[in-house]
C-alpha positions as CSV (number, residue, x, y, z in Angstrom):
1,M,11.2,-11.5,-2.8
2,S,12.3,-12.0,0.4
3,T,9.3,-11.7,2.9
4,P,5.6,-11.6,1.2
5,F,4.1,-8.0,1.4
6,T,0.8,-6.1,1.5
7,V,0.3,-2.1,0.2
8,W,-3.1,-1.0,0.6
9,I,-3.4,1.9,-0.5
10,T,-6.0,4.4,0.6
11,G,-8.0,7.6,-0.4
12,P,-11.3,8.8,-1.4
13,Q,-10.8,8.8,-4.9
14,P,-10.6,5.0,-6.4
15,D,-9.1,6.3,-9.9
16,A,-5.7,7.8,-8.4
17,L,-5.7,4.7,-5.9
18,E,-6.1,2.4,-9.1
19,A,-3.0,4.1,-11.2
20,L,-0.8,4.3,-7.7
21,A,-1.3,0.5,-7.3
22,D,-0.8,0.2,-11.4
23,D,2.7,1.8,-11.1
24,L,3.5,0.2,-7.9
25,A,2.9,-3.3,-9.4
26,R,5.0,-2.2,-12.8
27,R,7.8,-0.6,-10.9
28,L,7.6,-4.0,-8.5
29,E,7.4,-6.5,-11.6
30,A,10.7,-5.0,-12.9
31,R,12.6,-5.4,-10.0
32,D,11.4,-9.4,-10.3
33,V,8.7,-9.0,-7.4
34,P,5.7,-10.6,-8.8
35,A,2.8,-8.5,-7.7
36,E,-1.1,-8.7,-8.1
37,V,-3.2,-5.6,-7.6
38,I,-6.4,-6.1,-5.9
39,D,-9.3,-2.7,-7.1
40,R,-12.4,-2.0,-7.3
41,R,-12.2,-3.8,-11.2
42,A,-12.3,-7.4,-9.1
43,P,-15.7,-8.7,-9.9
44,G,-17.8,-8.2,-6.6
45,A,-15.1,-6.0,-4.9
46,E,-16.9,-3.2,-4.0
47,Q,-19.7,-5.6,-3.0
48,L,-18.0,-7.0,-0.3
49,R,-19.4,-7.2,3.6
50,D,-15.8,-8.2,5.0
51,L,-13.2,-6.2,2.9
52,G,-10.4,-6.7,5.5
53,M,-11.2,-10.5,5.5
54,A,-11.0,-10.8,1.8
55,V,-8.0,-8.9,1.5
56,V,-6.3,-11.2,4.0
57,L,-7.2,-14.7,2.3
58,T,-6.0,-13.0,-0.8
59,A,-2.9,-11.6,0.4
60,S,-2.2,-15.0,2.5
61,A,-2.8,-16.8,-0.5
62,L,-0.4,-15.0,-2.8
63,G,1.9,-14.2,-0.2
64,R,2.4,-18.3,-0.4
65,R,3.9,-17.9,-3.8
66,G,5.8,-15.3,-3.2
67,I,3.6,-12.2,-5.0
68,A,3.1,-9.0,-3.3
69,T,-0.3,-8.2,-3.1
70,V,-1.3,-4.0,-3.9
71,V,-4.7,-3.4,-2.1
72,A,-6.4,0.1,-4.3
73,L,-9.6,0.3,-2.0
74,P,-10.9,2.8,0.6
75,G,-11.7,0.1,2.9
76,T,-12.4,1.5,6.5
77,G,-9.9,2.0,9.6
78,A,-11.1,-1.1,11.1
79,Q,-11.1,-3.2,7.9
80,R,-7.3,-2.2,7.5
81,A,-5.8,-2.5,11.2
82,D,-7.7,-5.9,10.6
83,A,-6.1,-7.0,8.0
84,R,-2.7,-5.0,9.4
85,A,-3.1,-7.0,12.4
86,A,-3.7,-11.0,10.3
87,L,-1.1,-10.2,7.8
88,G,1.7,-8.1,9.8
89,D,3.8,-7.1,6.8
90,L,1.4,-4.2,5.5
91,I,1.8,-0.6,5.4
92,E,-0.9,1.7,4.4
93,V,-0.3,4.6,1.6
94,A,-2.5,7.4,2.2
95,V,-3.6,9.3,-1.1
96,A,-5.1,12.6,-0.6
97,S,-7.2,13.6,-3.7
98,P,-9.5,16.6,-3.8
99,G,-13.4,15.7,-4.2
100,E,-15.7,14.5,-1.6
101,P,-15.0,10.9,-0.7
102,G,-16.8,7.6,-0.8
103,S,-19.2,6.3,2.1
104,A,-16.6,3.6,2.5
105,Y,-13.6,6.0,2.7
106,E,-12.2,6.3,6.5
107,P,-8.9,8.2,6.3
108,A,-5.8,6.3,7.4
109,E,-4.4,7.1,10.9
110,R,-1.1,5.2,10.8
111,A,0.0,5.5,6.9
112,E,3.7,4.9,6.7
113,V,3.3,6.7,3.2
114,Q,1.4,9.7,2.3
115,V,1.1,11.3,-0.8
116,A,-0.8,13.9,-2.9
117,A,-3.0,12.2,-6.2
118,G,-0.9,12.3,-9.4
119,E,2.4,13.2,-7.2
120,P,5.8,12.3,-9.9
121,G,7.4,9.6,-7.8
122,A,4.9,8.5,-5.5
123,A,5.5,5.1,-6.7
124,E,9.0,5.4,-5.6
125,R,8.0,6.5,-2.5
126,V,6.4,3.4,-1.6
127,L,9.0,1.3,-3.0
128,R,11.6,3.2,-0.5
129,A,9.4,2.8,2.8
130,L,9.1,-1.1,1.6
131,E,13.2,-0.8,1.4
132,L,13.6,1.2,4.8
133,L,11.0,-1.6,6.6
134,R,13.3,-4.4,4.6
135,L,10.2,-5.9,3.2
136,L,12.2,-4.9,-0.1
137,P,15.7,-5.6,-1.2
138,E,17.2,-1.7,-1.7
139,A,17.4,-0.5,-5.0
140,D,20.5,1.5,-6.6
141,S,18.5,4.9,-6.7
142,R,17.5,6.5,-3.9
143,A,13.6,8.3,-4.6
144,Y,13.9,10.4,-1.2
145,S,16.2,13.2,-0.4
146,E,18.0,12.9,2.7
147,E,15.4,15.0,4.4
148,E,12.7,13.2,2.8
149,E,14.2,9.8,4.3
150,R,14.6,11.3,7.5
151,E,11.0,12.2,7.9
152,V,9.6,8.5,6.7
153,I,12.7,7.4,9.2
154,R,10.4,9.4,12.2
155,R,7.6,8.6,10.9
156,L,8.4,4.7,10.9
157,K,9.6,4.9,14.0
158,A,6.9,6.7,15.8
159,F,4.5,4.0,14.9
160,G,6.7,1.6,15.9
161,Y,8.0,-0.2,13.2
162,I,11.9,0.3,13.1
């Protein structure tokens, strides 16, 4: 991995976030990118008062060892923004799920990738966004059609990332 990065997967349903995070981590590992998932299964994760700071500290420590961090917690907009500001190489993935959002969830305003819970190919779309941002070397296969790729590039430009 050339640059350590963090992917924060956010949405109202923790099970959907964890499923995507686990799939993404497996796909990163298959590309020889070590990855660690931080989710509600981590002891005390849901009780953290300063989730953003915990993510920053953990992702920084993992990044120094060349390990990508995949966060699968709803978090607040402020927590995700603080982590983005501190880490720099962080992208948000918004997972749309039916059901009632939890009390700690605030919808992502600047998500680089938006997917539906259980959407086939969601992890591949995240990988492609990482490639477009040059946080991950390109793979041979394409997860996006040309039209989808244009839309991702348009969104990344709109946010000032490229």
